[in-house]
C-alpha positions in Angstrom: 22.6 53.8 -9.4 23.1 50.4 -7.4 22.0 50.4 -4.0 24.2 48.0 -2.2 22.1 48.2 1.1 19.8 45.6 -0.7 22.6 43.0 -1.4 23.9 43.5 1.8 20.4 43.0 3.5 20.1 39.9 1.3 23.5 38.6 2.3 22.5 39.1 6.0 19.2 37.3 5.8 20.7 34.6 3.9 23.7 34.2 6.3 21.3 34.7 9.2 18.6 32.0 8.1 21.5 29.7 6.9 23.1 29.6 10.5 20.1 29.4 12.4 18.9 26.2 10.1 22.6 24.8 10.8 22.4 25.3 14.3 18.9 24.0 14.9 18.6 21.3 11.9 20.2 18.1 13.9 18.2 19.3 16.9 15.0 19.3 15.2 15.6 16.1 13.2 16.3 14.4 16.7 13.4 15.4 18.4 11.0 14.4 15.3 9.2 11.3 16.2 9.6 8.3 14.0 6.5 6.3 13.2 6.8 2.2 13.7 7.4 1.7 9.7 10.7 3.7 10.3 12.0 2.2 13.9 10.1 -0.9 14.2 7.3 -1.6 16.5 3.6 -2.4 16.3 -0.1 -0.9 15.7 -3.3 -2.7 16.7 -7.0 -1.6 16.5 -8.9 -3.0 19.2 -13.1 -3.5 18.9 -14.2 -3.0 22.5 -17.0 -5.5 23.6 -18.7 -5.8 27.0 -17.1 -7.9 29.3 -20.2 -8.8 31.2 -24.1 -8.6 30.2 -25.8 -5.7 30.3 -22.2 -3.5 30.1 -22.6 -0.3 28.0 -19.6 0.7 25.6 -19.8 4.5 25.8 -17.1 7.3 25.9 -16.8 6.9 29.5 -16.0 3.2 28.9 -13.7 3.7 26.1 -11.8 6.7 28.1 -11.3 4.2 30.9 -10.1 1.4 28.8 -7.6 3.9 26.9 -6.2 4.9 30.5 -6.2 1.0 31.3 -3.9 0.5 28.3 -1.8 3.5 28.9 -1.0 1.8 32.6 0.0 -1.3 30.9 2.3 0.3 28.2 4.2 2.4 31.0 4.8 -1.2 32.2 6.6 -1.9 29.0 8.6 1.3 29.3 7.8 2.8 25.7 8.2 6.5 25.3 5.4 8.5 24.1 2.7 5.8 22.9 -0.2 6.8 20.8 -3.8 5.7 21.9 -6.3 6.9 20.1 -10.2 6.3 20.3 -11.8 5.9 17.2 -15.6 5.8 16.4 -18.0 4.3 18.9 -16.1 1.3 19.9 -12.6 1.1 19.0 -9.1 1.8 20.3 -6.0 2.0 18.0 -2.6 1.9 20.0 0.5 2.3 18.4 3.9 1.7 20.0 7.1 2.4 17.7 10.3 1.4 19.2 8.9 -1.3 21.3 11.8 -4.2 21.4 9.7 -7.1 22.2 6.6 -7.0 20.5 5.4 -10.3 21.5 5.4 -9.2 25.2 3.8 -5.9 24.2 0.9 -7.9 22.7 0.2 -10.1 26.0 0.7 -7.2 28.1 -1.9 -4.7 26.2 -4.8 -7.5 26.2 -4.3 -10.2 28.3 -6.8 -10.2 31.4 -5.0 -11.1 34.5 -7.9 -11.3 37.1 -6.7 -11.9 40.5 -9.0 -13.3 43.4 -8.3 -15.0 47.1 -11.3 -17.1 47.5 -12.2 -19.2 50.6 -13.0 -23.2 50.4 -16.5 -22.5 49.4 -15.2 -20.5 46.6 -16.2 -17.2 47.7 -14.4 -14.1 46.5 -12.3 -12.4 49.5 -10.0 -10.2 47.9 -9.1 -9.4 44.3 -6.9 -7.4 42.3 -8.3 -4.0 43.4 -6.9 -4.6 46.9 -3.4 -4.6 45.3 -1.5 -1.1 46.1 -0.6 0.6 42.9 2.4 -1.3 41.4 2.4 -3.5 44.4 3.4 -6.7 42.7 6.9 -7.5 42.1 9.2 -10.6 41.0 11.0 -12.1 43.9 12.3 -15.5 45.1 11.2 -17.6 47.8 13.4 -19.2 50.3 14.4 -22.0 48.1 15.2 -19.4 45.5 12.4 -20.2 43.3 10.9 -17.4 41.3 8.0 -16.0 43.0 5.7 -12.9 42.8 5.4 -10.5 45.8 2.1 -8.7 46.4 1.8 -5.5 48.6 -1.8 -4.9 49.5 -3.6 -1.7 50.0 -4.4 -2.4 53.7 -3.3 -5.1 56.1 -6.3 -4.7 58.2 -8.3 -6.0 55.2 -5.9 -9.1 55.1 -5.9 -9.3 58.8 -9.9 -9.8 58.6 -9.6 -12.1 55.5 -7.3 -14.3 57.7 -9.6 -14.3 60.6 -12.6 -15.7 58.7 -10.4 -18.5 57.0 -8.8 -19.7 60.4 -12.7 -19.8 62.0 -13.5 -22.6 58.6 -11.3 -25.4 60.2 -10.7 -27.7 58.7 -11.4 -26.2 55.6 -9.0 -23.3 56.2 -7.4 -22.8 52.7 -6.8 -19.3 51.2 -7.1 -20.4 47.3 -5.4 -18.1 45.2 -6.5 -18.2 41.3 -5.6 -16.2 38.4 -8.0 -16.1 35.3 -6.6 -14.9 32.1 -9.3 -13.9 29.8 -7.3 -14.2 26.4 -5.8 -17.7 27.6 -2.3 -18.2 29.3 -0.3 -19.4 26.7 2.6 -16.9 28.0 2.4 -18.8 31.4 3.1 -22.3 32.0 2.0 -22.2 35.7 -0.2 -25.3 35.8 0.0 -26.0 39.6 -2.7 -28.8 39.1 -4.0 -30.3 35.8 -7.5 -29.8 37.1 -7.6 -26.0 36.3 -4.8 -23.9 35.2 -6.6 -20.8 36.8 -5.6 -22.4 40.2 -2.3 -21.1 41.4 -1.8 -22.2 45.1 -4.0 -23.1 48.4 -2.0 -22.4 51.6 -3.7 -23.5 54.8 -4.2 -20.2 57.2 -3.6 -21.2 60.8 -3.2 -17.8 62.0 -3.9 -14.7 61.8 -1.7 -12.2 59.8 -1.7 -8.5 60.4 0.5 -7.7 57.5 0.2 -6.2 54.0 2.4 -8.4 52.0 1.6 -11.6 50.4 3.8 -14.2 48.4 2.6 -16.3 45.5 4.8 -19.2 44.8 4.2 -21.6 41.8 6.3 -23.2 39.1 7.4 -19.8 37.7 10.7 -19.0 35.5 12.0 -16.0 36.4 10.5 -14.3 33.1 7.1 -15.8 34.0 6.9 -14.2 37.5 8.0 -10.8 36.1 5.3 -10.7 33.4 2.8 -11.9 36.1 3.9 -9.0 38.3 3.5 -6.5 35.4 0.2 -7.7 34.2 -1.0 -7.4 37.9 0.2 -3.9 38.3 -1.6 -3.0 34.9 -4.8 -3.8 36.4 -7.8 -5.4 34.9 -9.5 -4.4 32.0 -13.0 -2.9 32.4 -13.9 -4.5 28.8 -13.0 -7.5 26.6 -10.6 -6.4 23.4 -10.5 -8.0 20.3 -7.9 -7.2 17.4 -9.7 -6.4 14.3 -6.4 -4.8 12.5 -2.8 -5.2 13.4 0.4 -4.4 12.1 3.8 -4.8 13.1 7.3 -3.9 11.6 10.9 -5.5 12.5 13.7 -2.8 13.7 15.8 -3.9 10.9 13.2 -3.2 8.1 12.5 0.0 9.9 15.9 1.3 10.0 16.5 0.1 6.1 13.3 1.7 4.9 14.5 4.9 6.6 18.1 5.0 5.2 17.0 4.1 1.6 14.2 6.7 1.5 16.6 9.5 2.9 19.1 8.7 0.2 16.4 8.7 -2.2 15.3 12.2 -1.3 18.6 13.6 -1.2 19.3 12.3 -4.8 16.2 14.0 -6.0 16.4 17.2 -4.4 20.0 17.5 -5.8 19.0 16.9 -9.2 16.0 19.6 -8.8 18.6 22.2 -7.5 20.9 21.7 -10.7 17.6 21.7 -13.0 16.7 25.0 -11.5 20.1 26.5 -11.6 20.7 25.4 -15.2 17.3 26.5 -16.7 16.4 29.5 -14.7 19.6 30.9 -13.8 19.4 33.7 -10.8 15.9 33.1 -10.3 16.9 29.3 -10.1 19.4 30.2 -7.3 16.9 32.2 -5.2 14.6 28.8 -5.9 17.4 26.7 -4.2 17.5 29.1 -1.4 13.9 29.1 -0.5 13.3 25.5 -1.3 16.2 24.9 1.6 14.2 27.3 3.9 10.7 25.4 2.9 12.6 21.5 4.0 13.5 23.3 7.1 10.3 24.9 7.6 8.0 21.9 7.1 10.6 20.0 9.3 10.4 22.4 12.3 6.6 22.8 11.7 6.0 18.9 12.0 8.3 19.0 14.9 6.2 21.5 16.9 3.0 19.6 16.0 4.5 17.0 17.6 3.6 14.7 14.4 5.0 11.2 13.9 7.0 11.0 10.7 6.0 8.1 8.7 7.6 6.3 5.5 4.6 7.8 3.5 5.2 10.8 5.3 9.1 11.3 4.0 7.4 10.6 0.3 5.1 13.5 0.9 7.9 15.7 1.8 10.2 14.9 -1.0 7.1 15.0 -3.5 6.5 18.2 -2.0 9.6 19.6 -2.7 8.9 18.7 -6.5 5.2 20.4 -6.0 6.8 23.6 -4.5 9.1 24.2 -7.3 6.1 24.8 -9.5 5.1 28.0 -7.6 8.5 29.2 -8.4 8.2 28.0 -12.0 4.8 29.9 -12.4 6.3 33.1 -11.1 9.6 32.7 -13.1 7.7 32.2 -16.6 5.7 35.1 -15.9 8.5 37.4 -15.2 10.7 36.1 -18.4 7.1 37.0 -20.6 7.0 40.1 -19.0 10.8 40.8 -20.1 10.1 39.5 -23.5 7.7 42.3 -24.2 10.3 44.9 -23.3 9.6 45.7 -19.9 12.6 46.8 -17.4 13.9 44.0 -14.9 12.0 45.8 -12.0 8.5 46.0 -13.8 8.7 42.6 -15.2 9.5 41.4 -11.6 6.3 43.1 -10.3 4.1 42.4 -13.2 5.0 38.7 -12.8 4.8 37.9 -9.1 1.3 40.1 -9.1 0.1 37.6 -12.3 1.3 34.4 -11.0 -0.1 34.6 -7.4 -4.0 34.2 -8.3 -2.6 30.9 -10.0 -0.5 29.8 -7.3 -3.3 30.2 -4.7 -5.9 28.5 -6.5 -3.7 25.5 -7.3 -2.8 25.4 -3.6 -6.2 25.6 -2.4 -7.1 22.9 -4.7 -4.3 20.6 -3.5 -5.4 21.2 0.3 -8.9 19.8 -0.8 -7.3 16.4 -1.6 -4.8 16.3 1.3 -7.6 17.3 3.8 -9.7 14.4 2.4 -6.9 12.1 2.8 -6.5 13.0 6.3 -10.3 12.9 7.3 -10.6 9.5 5.6 -6.9 7.9 5.9 -5.5 5.8 8.9 -2.2 5.5 10.6 0.7 6.0 7.8 -1.9 7.6 5.4 -2.9 10.2 8.0 1.1 10.9 8.6 1.4 11.2 4.8 -1.7 13.8 4.3 -0.5 15.8 7.4 2.9 16.1 5.8 1.3 17.0 2.6 -0.8 19.8 4.1 2.2 21.1 5.9 4.3 21.0 2.8 1.7 22.9 0.4 1.2 25.9 3.2 5.2 25.9 3.6 5.8 25.9 0.0 3.0 28.9 -0.6 4.8 30.8 2.2 8.1 30.4 0.9 7.6 30.3 -2.9 5.4 33.3 -2.7 6.8 35.5 -0.1 10.3 34.1 0.5 11.3 34.7 -3.0 9.5 37.5 -3.5 11.6 39.0 -0.8 14.9 37.5 -1.7 14.6 38.1 -5.7 13.0 41.8 -4.9 16.3 42.5 -2.8 18.4 41.9 -5.9 15.9 43.5 -8.3 15.3 46.8 -6.2 19.3 47.1 -5.9 19.4 48.1 -9.7 22.4 45.4 -9.9 20.4 43.5 -12.4 18.9 46.5 -14.4 20.4 45.3 -17.9 20.9 41.7 -17.2 17.8 39.9 -18.5 20.3 37.1 -19.5 20.5 36.5 -15.8 16.6 35.4 -15.8 17.1 33.0 -18.9 15.9 35.4 -21.6 18.3 36.4 -24.8 18.5 39.9 -26.0 17.1 38.7 -29.3 13.7 37.5 -27.5 13.1 40.9 -26.4 10.6 43.1 -28.2 10.7 46.5 -28.6 8.6 48.5 -25.7 7.1 51.0 -28.6 5.4 47.9 -30.4 2.9 47.6 -27.5 3.2 43.8 -27.1 1.3 41.9 -24.5 2.6 38.9 -23.0 -0.9 37.3 -24.3 0.5 38.2 -28.0 4.1 36.3 -27.4 5.1 33.7 -29.9 5.8 30.2 -28.3 7.8 27.3 -29.6 4.6 25.4 -29.5 2.9 27.9 -32.1 2.2 25.2 -34.8 0.4 22.8 -32.2 -3.1 23.1 -32.7 -4.7 21.3 -29.4 -8.4 22.3 -29.9 -8.5 21.1 -33.7 -7.3 17.4 -32.4 -9.7 17.1 -29.7 -11.6 14.5 -31.4 -8.7 12.2 -31.7 -7.6 13.0 -28.1 -11.3 11.8 -27.2 -11.3 8.5 -29.4 -7.6 7.8 -27.8 -9.0 8.3 -24.4 -12.3 6.5 -25.0 -10.6 3.6 -26.4 -8.7 3.4 -23.4 -11.6 3.5 -21.2 -13.2 0.7 -23.1 -10.1 -1.4 -22.9 -10.4 -0.7 -19.0 -13.8 -1.7 -18.8 -13.2 -4.7 -20.6 -9.8 -5.5 -18.6 -11.2 -4.7 -14.8 -13.9 -7.5 -14.7 -11.6 -10.1 -16.1 -8.2 -9.2 -14.2 -10.0 -7.1 -11.1 -7.2 -5.5 -8.9 -4.7 -7.5 -7.0 -6.1 -5.9 -3.6 -3.8 -6.2 -0.4 -5.0 -7.6 2.8 -6.0 -3.8 3.5 -9.1 -4.3 1.2 -9.7 -8.3 1.3 -9.0 -9.1 4.9 -6.3 -11.7 6.0 -2.6 -11.3 7.2 0.7 -10.7 5.3 4.1 -11.4 6.1 7.4 -10.1 5.1 10.7 -11.3 6.2 14.3 -9.4 5.6 16.9 -12.0 5.3 21.0 -12.1 6.2 21.0 -14.2 3.3 19.1 -14.9 -0.4 16.0 -16.4 0.0 13.7 -18.7 -2.2 10.1 -19.4 -2.3 10.7 -23.2 -0.9 12.8 -21.9 2.1 10.0 -19.2 3.2 7.3 -21.6 2.7 9.0 -24.5 4.7 8.8 -22.3 7.8 5.2 -21.8 6.8 4.8 -25.4 6.8 6.4 -26.0 10.1 3.9 -23.7 11.8 0.8 -25.5 10.0 0.3 -22.2 7.9 -0.8 -22.4 4.4 0.4 -19.4 2.3 -1.8 -17.6 -0.7 1.5 -16.8 -2.5 5.1 -16.0 -2.0 7.0 -13.1 -3.5 10.8 -12.8 -3.5 12.3 -9.5 -4.0 15.3 -6.9 -3.2 18.5 -6.5 -5.2 19.9 -9.6 -3.3 16.6 -11.5 -3.3 17.1 -10.7 0.6 13.1 -9.8 1.1 10.4 -12.0 1.0 6.5 -11.4 1.2 3.8 -13.9 1.6 0.0 -13.7 1.9 -2.4 -15.8 4.2 -6.1 -16.1 3.8 -6.9 -16.2 7.5 -6.6 -13.9 10.2 -3.8 -14.9 12.9 -4.3 -14.6 16.4 -2.0 -12.7 18.8 -0.8 -16.4 19.8 -0.1 -17.4 16.3 1.8 -14.2 15.3 3.9 -14.5 18.7 5.0 -18.0 17.3 5.7 -16.9 13.8 7.4 -13.9 14.7 9.8 -16.0 16.9 10.3 -18.9 14.5 11.0 -16.6 11.6 13.7 -14.3 14.0 15.3 -17.7 14.3 15.3 -18.7 11.1 16.2 -15.4 9.2 17.8 -13.3 11.9 15.4 -10.7 12.2 11.8 -9.7 13.2 9.3 -10.1 10.1 6.6 -7.8 9.3 3.2 -9.0 10.3 -0.1 -7.1 9.5 -3.5 -8.5 9.9 -6.8 -7.1 8.8 -10.5 -8.5 9.7 -13.1 -8.5 7.1 -14.9 -5.9 8.6 -12.0 -3.5 8.7 -11.3 -4.6 5.3 -14.9 -3.4 3.8 -14.6 -0.3 6.0 -11.4 0.6 4.3 -12.8 0.4 0.7 -15.8 2.1 1.4 -13.7 4.7 3.0 -11.4 4.8 -0.4 -14.6 5.4 -2.4 -16.0 8.0 -0.3 -12.6 9.9 -0.4 -12.5 10.0 -4.1 -16.1 11.2 -4.3 -15.9 14.0 -1.7 -12.7 15.3 -3.2 -14.4 15.5 -6.6 -17.4 17.2 -5.3 -14.9 19.5 -3.1 -13.2 20.6 -6.6 -16.4 21.0 -8.2 -17.6 23.6 -5.9 -14.2 25.2 -5.4 -13.5 25.5 -9.3 -16.8 26.4 -9.9 -16.8 29.2 -7.3 -13.4 30.4 -8.8 -13.6 29.8 -12.5 -16.8 28.8 -13.9 -19.2 25.5 -13.9 -18.0 24.2 -17.1 -14.3 24.3 -16.2 -15.1 22.6 -13.0 -17.1 19.7 -14.7 -13.9 19.7 -17.4 -11.5 19.5 -14.6 -13.5 16.5 -12.8 -14.0 14.4 -15.6 -10.3 14.7 -16.5 -9.5 13.9 -13.1 -11.5 11.0 -12.9 -9.9 9.6 -16.2 -6.4 10.0 -14.4 -8.0 7.7 -11.4 -9.4 5.3 -13.6 -6.0 5.0 -16.0 -4.1 4.2 -12.6 -6.4 1.6 -11.7 -6.6 -0.1 -15.1 -2.5 0.3 -14.9 -2.5 -1.6 -11.5 -4.9 -4.2 -12.8 -3.1 -4.8 -15.9 0.5 -5.1 -14.4 -1.1 -7.0 -11.3 0.8 -4.7 -8.5 -0.9 -4.8 -5.5 -3.4 -2.0 -4.3 -3.4 -1.2 -0.9 -4.0 2.0 1.1 -0.9 3.9 0.0 -2.3 3.5 -3.6 -5.1 5.4 -2.6 -3.2 7.9 -1.2 -1.3 8.2 -4.4 -4.6 8.4 -6.6 -5.7 11.3 -4.2 -2.4 12.9 -4.6 -2.3 12.8 -8.5 -5.9 13.7 -8.5 -5.3 16.6 -6.8 -2.0 17.6 -8.8 -3.8 16.9 -12.2 -6.7 19.3 -11.3 -3.8 21.8 -9.9 -2.3 21.3 -13.2 -5.5 22.0 -15.1 -6.1 25.2 -12.9 -2.8 26.9 -14.2 -4.2 26.6 -17.9 -7.6 27.6 -16.8 -6.2 30.6 -15.2 -4.4 31.6 -18.4 -7.7 30.9 -20.3 -9.6 33.1 -17.9 -7.0 35.7 -18.5 -7.2 35.5 -22.0 -10.8 35.8 -22.1 -10.9 38.7 -20.2 -8.8 40.1 -22.8 -11.4 39.4 -25.4 -14.3 40.7 -22.8 -16.7 38.2 -24.7 -16.3 35.0 -26.6 -18.8 35.3 -29.8 -17.5 32.7 -32.3 -16.5 29.1 -32.0 -13.0 30.0 -33.4 -12.3 32.4 -30.5 -12.8 29.8 -28.2 -10.5 27.4 -29.9 -8.0 30.1 -30.1 -8.4 31.0 -26.1 -7.3 27.4 -25.7 -4.8 26.8 -28.1 -3.0 30.1 -27.0 -3.5 29.2 -23.1 -1.9 25.8 -23.4 1.0 27.0 -25.7 1.7 29.7 -23.0 1.6 27.3 -20.3 3.1 24.3 -22.0 6.8 25.3 -21.1 5.6 25.5 -17.3 3.7 21.9 -17.3 6.6 20.3 -18.6 9.1 21.7 -16.4 7.0 21.2 -13.3 6.2 17.6 -14.0 9.8 16.8 -14.7 10.9 18.3 -11.5 8.2 16.1 -9.6 9.1 13.0 -11.7 12.7 13.3 -10.8 11.7 13.1 -7.1 9.4 10.2 -7.8 12.0 8.4 -10.1 14.6 8.8 -7.4 11.9 6.8 -4.7 11.5 4.2 -7.3 15.1 3.6 -8.0 16.6 4.2 -4.4 13.7 4.3 -2.2 12.6 1.6 0.0 10.6 -1.3 -1.4 7.9 -0.9 1.1 6.6 2.0 -1.0 7.9 0.9 -4.6 3.9 0.4 -5.5 3.3 3.8 -4.3 6.2 5.3 -5.9 5.1 3.6 -9.4 1.4 4.7 -8.9 2.6 8.4 -8.4 5.0 8.4 -11.6 2.0 6.6 -13.9 -0.3 9.2 -12.5 1.9 12.1 -13.1 2.3 11.5 -16.9 -1.3 10.9 -17.2 -2.1 13.7 -15.2 -0.3 16.1 -17.6 -2.0 14.5 -20.4 -5.4 14.6 -19.2 -5.4 18.2 -18.0 -3.7 19.5 -21.4 -5.7 17.0 -23.9 -9.1 16.6 -22.0 -9.9 19.1 -19.6 -9.3 21.9 -22.2 -11.0 20.1 -25.0 -14.0 19.0 -23.0 -14.3 22.9 -22.2 -14.2 23.7 -25.8 -17.1 21.1 -26.4 -19.0 22.7 -23.5 -18.4 26.3 -24.2 -19.5 25.7 -28.0 -22.6 24.1 -27.2 -23.6 27.0 -25.0 -23.0 29.4 -27.8 -25.2 27.2 -30.2 -28.0 27.1 -27.5 -27.9 30.9 -27.4 -28.1 31.4 -31.3 -24.6 32.7 -31.3 -22.5 32.4 -34.4 -20.1 29.6 -34.5 -17.3 30.2 -36.9 -15.5 33.0 -38.7 -16.8 31.0 -41.7 -20.4 31.2 -40.6 -20.1 34.7 -39.8 -18.8 35.9 -43.5 -21.8 33.7 -44.5 -24.1 35.5 -42.4 -23.0 39.1 -43.3 -23.4 38.4 -47.2 -27.0 38.1 -46.9 -29.3 40.8 -47.3 -30.5 42.2 -44.0 -33.7 43.8 -43.1 
């Protein structure tokens, strides 16, 4: 009997969710904050040092400095800046969407210490006497730009002028402006003797007022910037740039459009694949994946997260990985159907058996994502955050969402005699009376003996490791400035570029480039590396010259040697901690031999990716580390699926007594999960290929690293991890004196017994 109420409930749920998503999706997309790599802007990491002898840099000092920087950012009118205190003496500032990046750098770090002095150089008043936001750009009686100052107290100015009047004939009020970082942006040299000197008006009467006007050889822009600096107040410390990156608005817009387009292409192909291969469950997967995308963006918006270019890549990659949970479940249901179970029984058994595998693989993925978040910086943190949200939401939608929606159809009775809707042919279904178990089902890979050929896999892998050990010391890695320090410049031109044309601009600025690379479909992108770390004034001149020459702001990134070493050290510790975490988790959930096998397999993947980048000379930057850790997590995730089936097959045998039984468990388990492994890596590869072909060039190397890692990850989980476990388990049997093979067992039984 068909229970139409279930079908109606399904339609109501889908309509309700679909309408809610349709109405609110646009608002969510508008609310999500875009990172500076998607809308332009800049990021700078300051090292805080004492402004005077004996000053201590502590939490209170850092907090007051961050507050002072926030006030300066308010002058710029930047919405929602991100200021973070890092470690014991650093502050990171991110300003996405700022239009004039050169002005922003000046406002942030330039010290504008205003003082009013007598003829004996005694300070009578300073910037602390200004009223809040008391400086403004005005014009004097001759129409020249000036700066008007409003003081906190008229009495204070009255007392100062009283003292100055008494100092006749030296009754001067000398106004000084001391720029800590230099005064390149202000060309107010009233006297050539000292550029700090602004003016020295003679005071002949006592002024009982709270306004003062500073007149100098200002332009209107210079007067306005001076007023802004004075309103921002003096910084309590000195700031030294140790890392910075800036992205032109045009670069950000192009990166966003290209990556979103790549995502749409990849998702559309995944949807088509699921519908064709898994039939009706594939349709349910399409529905739940759509809900998954919506929920990820919704939660990210609730978290007030900043969406970066790697973050979008993580979302697209997460969609491919989210399909995995659906594939595991649907493959399990198909197996249950093939042994003759009803649709309802197959659904319940398949969901139950898939749950443990999905849980283990997702928890393992969270380990690598958490390590990435802890050790990552800026955009890598954004990638890790999106990855964590994606894993959690995929578990929620793929396990509980799919179970609910598919369950409504299964329990309605409409699918009772329609196994073909699940992609199972009638000829594949066994008679229930034959008492077939899913573990006994034949597969299309039954002729493959993975355990027997383990030595071939070890030899192949060993040869590659040997090649890598030879190649790496010779070629080394083409390290980006993230790890070596220096400056990187990227320009996006309206017309095709040449190496000579880009180099000519650097020569005009007296800058020597390490190398220049031209890329893009129309040769419109140029990238160059400089050995030294440019100062903020050099960056300002470079950005102005490049914008004048090529029509858009270039991307400029600088990394100091100190930060470069720290990033390299953090990358090493990230991989080490991820490995330890996975060993502990897999040992707890499975056994130590499986944990060791999984981690050795994982390290092989990481080594392969590093060697590949060394040979191809692709640049290794922070996103490469993110790719390695993502693939490391995915590789172990894939291995866990195989190990979970091995554990299930071992439970059936209760106890492994011969070496042949060990190899049988491995062969059967790999054969049974191979379809799932192929389908999963295929769906993830679809999204990665879309990123490579259609995505932004800014994450091209990241996408290539994912592509290479995915392929070698499947190889390592199938051919290395399981084969290593065979060796470890065989040694364990030998150590315990247990008979190794069936042949040996027969030989033993033929001998006379005492």
